[in-house]
C-alpha positions, 0 to 999 in steps of 0.5 A, a space after each residue: 404188092 401194090 403200086 403204093 406199097 412198092 413206092 413205100 418200100 422204095 422210100 419214094 413218091 410214086 410219081 418219082 418211081 413211075 417217071 424214073 422207070 419211064 427214063 430208064 425204059 424199065 417196065 416195073 413188076 413191082 417185086 421185092 428185088 426191084 423194090 430194093 434196086 429202085 430204093 437204092 437208085 433213089 437214095 443214090 440220086 437224092 442224097 449224092 445228086 447223081 444221074 439216074 442213069 448213073 445211080 441205076 448202074 451203081 445200084 445194079 453193081 452194089 446189089 449183084 455183090 455178096 450180101 455179107 459185103 458191108 461197104 462199097 466205095 464209089 469213087 467219084 473223081 477220076 483220079 480218086 481224090 473224092 470217093 464216097 462209101 456205101 454202107 450196104 448192111 445199113 441200107 439192107 436194114 433200112 429197106 427191110 424196115 421200109 418193105 415191112 411197113 409198106 406191106 403191114 401199113 400201106 395195105 392191099 387196096 380195097 375193092 370197089 369204090 370208096 365210100 362217100 364220107 357223108 354217106 357214112 356218117 348217117 346211116 339213116 341217110 344211107 338206108 333212105 337212099 336204099 329205099 327204106 322207109 324210115 319214118 317208123 324208126 324216127 317216130 320211135 326215136 321221138 318217144 321217151 324210154 317209158 313210151 317205148 317200153 309201154 308201146 312193147 308191152 302193148 305189142 307183146 300183150 297183143 301177140 299173146 291174145 292172138 297166139 291164145 285165139 289160134 288153134 293149136 297147131 298153127 301157133 308156131 306161125 306167130 312171132 
């Protein structure tokens, strides 16, 4: 999985992913399980305003629970007056959708340097840059269809006359 696919699966910005891993002293392996964990850390920090360290601890504990566990109650105050329910089933479902989108739409990085946008739009300019003489192509394109057909007929007549003039054993070498 590439870095951008990993960030898409975690539903976080690439920079946030890198900075959070650095803050936690965690070396990223860009695996599915790690994206699931970091995505939950992102939800807890973004939506509940938790510190990254606390969200990391809670995400680790939540993902170690039995997958059939539907919800986890987080006690936010010491006496239990405030708590939050974390819907794990919904999180796993949302993560699966994000992972699918990341792998299918994020796509692998293309090898090589990206194509310059100006060069893609003008194939004649690309051919000229490669050293191809485009003067005959340009002159042909300036002619009308009728003129091009007359030129084609003249070329075909020339090839027929050359074939007739050649000895019978050498006729396969022309055109």
